[in-house]
C-alpha positions as CSV (number, residue, x, y, z in Angstrom):
1,M,0.0,0.0,0.0
2,L,1.2,3.5,-0.8
3,P,1.7,5.8,2.2
4,M,-1.1,8.5,2.2
5,K,1.4,11.3,2.1
6,E,2.7,10.0,-1.3
7,L,-0.7,9.3,-2.8
8,Q,-1.2,12.5,-4.9
9,S,2.4,13.0,-6.0
10,V,2.7,9.4,-7.2
11,T,-0.8,8.7,-8.6
12,G,-2.2,12.2,-9.3
13,Y,-5.3,11.4,-7.2
14,I,-6.4,12.8,-3.9
15,R,-7.5,10.5,-1.0
16,G,-11.0,9.2,-1.8
17,G,-10.6,9.6,-5.5
18,C,-8.5,6.5,-6.3
19,S,-10.3,4.2,-8.7
20,P,-8.9,1.1,-10.4
21,I,-10.8,2.1,-13.5
22,G,-9.4,4.9,-15.7
23,M,-6.1,5.4,-13.8
24,K,-3.8,8.1,-15.3
25,K,-0.9,5.7,-14.8
26,Q,-1.3,1.9,-14.7
27,F,-0.6,0.6,-11.2
28,P,-1.0,-3.0,-10.0
29,I,-4.5,-3.6,-8.7
30,F,-5.0,-6.1,-5.8
31,V,-8.5,-7.0,-4.6
32,E,-9.3,-9.2,-1.6
33,E,-10.0,-12.7,-3.0
34,L,-13.1,-13.1,-0.8
35,S,-14.7,-10.4,-2.9
36,T,-15.1,-13.1,-5.6
37,L,-17.8,-14.7,-3.4
38,E,-19.9,-11.6,-3.7
39,N,-22.3,-10.7,-6.5
40,T,-21.3,-7.1,-6.4
41,I,-18.6,-4.9,-4.7
42,V,-18.4,-1.1,-4.4
43,I,-15.3,0.7,-5.7
44,S,-14.3,4.3,-6.1
45,A,-15.5,6.0,-9.3
46,G,-12.5,8.4,-9.4
47,K,-14.1,11.3,-7.5
48,R,-14.4,11.7,-3.8
49,G,-17.9,10.5,-2.7
50,L,-18.7,8.7,-6.0
51,Q,-18.8,4.9,-6.2
52,I,-19.5,2.2,-8.7
53,V,-21.3,-1.0,-7.9
54,I,-19.8,-3.8,-10.0
55,S,-19.3,-7.5,-10.0
56,P,-15.7,-8.7,-9.3
57,A,-15.8,-10.6,-12.6
58,D,-16.7,-7.4,-14.5
59,L,-14.0,-5.5,-12.7
60,A,-11.5,-8.1,-13.8
61,K,-12.8,-7.8,-17.4
62,A,-12.3,-4.0,-17.3
63,V,-8.9,-3.8,-15.7
64,K,-6.0,-6.2,-14.9
65,V,-6.8,-7.3,-11.3
66,S,-4.9,-9.7,-9.0
67,F,-7.2,-11.3,-6.5
68,A,-5.2,-12.2,-3.4
69,D,-5.5,-13.0,0.3
70,L,-5.1,-9.5,1.7
71,I,-6.6,-10.0,5.1
72,Q,-3.9,-10.6,7.7
């Protein structure tokens, strides 16, 4: 995970506006693998306070996603 203080300088996004869809630069996208058990998940739409409801499968079709065990 990127430290918050580096977020805008590295990604060009402010906190709350980081979306895996339509990134200015392509960064690796990791999503908790348990999300694949859900019909839909909610992700940022690229603007603070705006979200998209999408299936994990459709997200994987739209962008390169790595599903991984992220819960420690």
